[in-house]
C-alpha positions in Angstrom: -39.5 -17.7 13.0 -38.7 -17.5 9.3 -38.9 -13.7 9.3 -36.5 -13.5 12.2 -33.9 -15.6 10.3 -34.3 -13.4 7.2 -33.9 -10.3 9.3 -30.7 -11.7 10.9 -29.4 -12.6 7.5 -30.1 -9.2 6.1 -28.4 -7.5 9.1 -25.3 -9.7 8.5 -25.3 -8.8 4.8 -25.5 -5.1 5.6 -22.6 -5.4 8.1 -20.5 -7.2 5.4 -21.3 -4.5 2.9 -20.4 -1.8 5.3 -17.1 -3.5 6.1 -16.2 -4.0 2.5 -16.9 -0.3 1.8 -14.7 0.7 4.7 -11.9 -1.5 3.4 -12.3 -0.3 -0.1 -11.9 3.3 1.1 -8.8 2.5 3.0 -7.2 0.7 0.1 -8.2 2.8 -2.9 -9.0 6.3 -1.9 -6.0 8.3 -1.0 -5.3 12.0 -1.0 -4.0 13.5 -4.3 -0.6 14.0 -2.8 -0.1 10.3 -2.4 -0.4 9.9 -6.2 3.2 11.1 -6.3 4.4 10.0 -2.9 4.2 6.6 -1.3 4.4 6.1 2.5 7.5 4.2 3.4 5.4 1.7 5.4 3.6 0.7 2.2 6.9 0.2 0.4 8.2 -1.9 3.3 5.1 -4.1 3.1 5.4 -4.4 -0.7 9.0 -5.5 -0.7 8.7 -7.5 2.5 11.7 -5.8 4.2 12.2 -5.1 7.9 13.5 -1.8 9.4 17.2 -2.6 9.0 16.8 -3.8 5.4 14.7 -0.8 4.5 17.2 1.7 5.9 20.0 0.1 3.9 17.8 0.0 0.8 17.0 3.7 1.2 20.7 4.6 1.6 21.9 2.6 -1.4 19.2 3.0 -4.1 19.1 6.8 -4.6 15.4 7.2 -4.0 13.9 10.6 -3.5 12.6 10.7 0.1 10.6 13.3 2.0 10.2 13.2 5.7 7.5 14.8 7.8 8.1 14.2 11.5 8.8 10.5 11.8 7.0 9.6 8.6 8.9 9.1 5.4 7.5 9.1 1.8 9.1 7.9 -1.4 8.7 9.7 -4.7 6.9 7.4 -7.1 9.0 8.5 -10.1 12.3 7.6 -8.3 10.8 4.2 -7.4 9.8 3.7 -11.1 13.4 4.6 -12.2 14.8 2.1 -9.8 12.5 -0.6 -11.1 13.4 0.3 -14.7 17.1 0.3 -13.9 16.9 -3.3 -12.6 14.9 -4.9 -15.4 16.2 -8.4 -16.0 16.9 -9.0 -19.7 16.4 -12.5 -21.1 15.4 -13.8 -17.8 13.7 -17.2 -17.7 11.7 -18.4 -14.8 
């Protein structure tokens, strides 16, 4: 009985480890091209904007955009410039 419980626990631990490895790969290992280009969906999630807000944001902020099919990518350097341009000086809070 005790051996069966230990085997079940071991199986659950192995499943958890496999799931963590899978999630880690999805979050951290990206092709080299994505070092310079960020998928628009990632940007939308990061800034918590919906489709309409994102379209307006892309039109007004001068970001460098590449489109392949229906997917859009934002150049990391242009995003960094936007963030640098909007630094709040002497901001408290």
